[in-house]
N, C-alpha and C positions, 0 to 999 in steps of 0.2 A: 469490361470486368474486373480487369487486376486493377484498374485505374481507381475505379470505385474502392476496391478495398483498401489501397495505398492509402486513397484520401480519407479513409473512414480511420485506420489505423495513424494517422497524423493527426486528426482532431482529437480522438483518443489520448495520443500523445499529451497533446496541447493541454487536455482538458487535468489529465492526473498530474501534469507540472504545475498548472496552476493551483490545482486542490493540494500538493504536497506543498507548494509554497504560503498559502492561507493557513496551512496546520503548521507551521512553523512559530508565529504565536500565540496560537490557539491550541490549550491544552489538550482539549478533547478529538481536535483532529490529529491522526497521526501523520507525520511526514514522511516516514520510510516507506509504506507501503505503495504511496503513491507515486514516489520518486522511481521506485522498481517499476511501476507497471508503465508508467511515462518512457524511461528506458527500454523496456518491452516494446512498446507500439514505435517507438522512435527508430528502433533496430529494425523493424520492419517496412519503414515506410519513408526514413529519411535518414542515411548514413553519416551527413553533416550534423544533423542535431545532436543524436546519437553521440558522437566524437566529441561534441561539444558538452554535451549532459554528462561524460565520464570524465572530461578535463576541470569541469566545472570546482572551484576552491571549496564551495561545501558541500555540494552534492555528490562530485565525483567519487569521493572515498567511499561512502556509502553502496553505490552503483557497482564501482570496480571491486569491492570484497563479495557483492553479492554474485556478480558475473564471473567473478575468477576462484573462486571458494564456497558458493553458498553458504556463507554466514551473515547473520544479523548480529549486528553488536550489541552489547548488553543493554546499553542504555536504550537502546530502538525497541528491544525485546519488553524492558520495563514501561516505555512511555505506550507503547502498542496494548499491552495486558492492563494497564489503567484505563484508557481510554476503551477499550471492548468493554470490559467489566462494567465501566461507568454508564455507559451508553446503552449498553444490554440492560442494565438493571432499572435503569431509567422509562426505556422501552416496556419492558415487563410491569412496573409499576404504575405508567400514566395510563400507557394505552388500551388496557383492561380486554387484552385479545381472548377469544377460545383457548381454551386448554390445551390443545392440539398445535395452535400457532407459539403459544407459550414452549412449548417443549421444544417446536423447531427452533427458535430463537436461541433456546439455551443449547441445544445440540450445534448449531451453527458456532456460536461462540465460542461453545467447548473445541469444538474441531481446528479451530483457527487458530485458537490458543495453543493446542498442541504442534499445529503446523510450527507454529513460530519457536517454542521453546524446544524443539526437538531439532532445530536447527543449531549448527553449532556456532558460537561467537569468539569472535577475537579480540 
């Protein structure tokens, strides 16, 4: 059973790392949350990959800053906020969901933004 959890964590780590990499050139896909999730799952499945990610020239500072100080850079906060507001606005305008689902989407967006903006930035 432990092996299955470890494989799942490893797969999730790779998935979020790939999403983070794809998010570098795409302004609507924020990189930082995906990198932090990749580091989280690699820390539970592969110490070697977790160390590699922490030591990476581009990704390492973001991950170390979060793991050591629970900080999110101001640039990452702004990027994530723009992406969240834009994506949620598009969802609300295009999807034509029931009012209850619209309210739920707004509450999720607000909750994520409150979390992001209440973290310190360095």
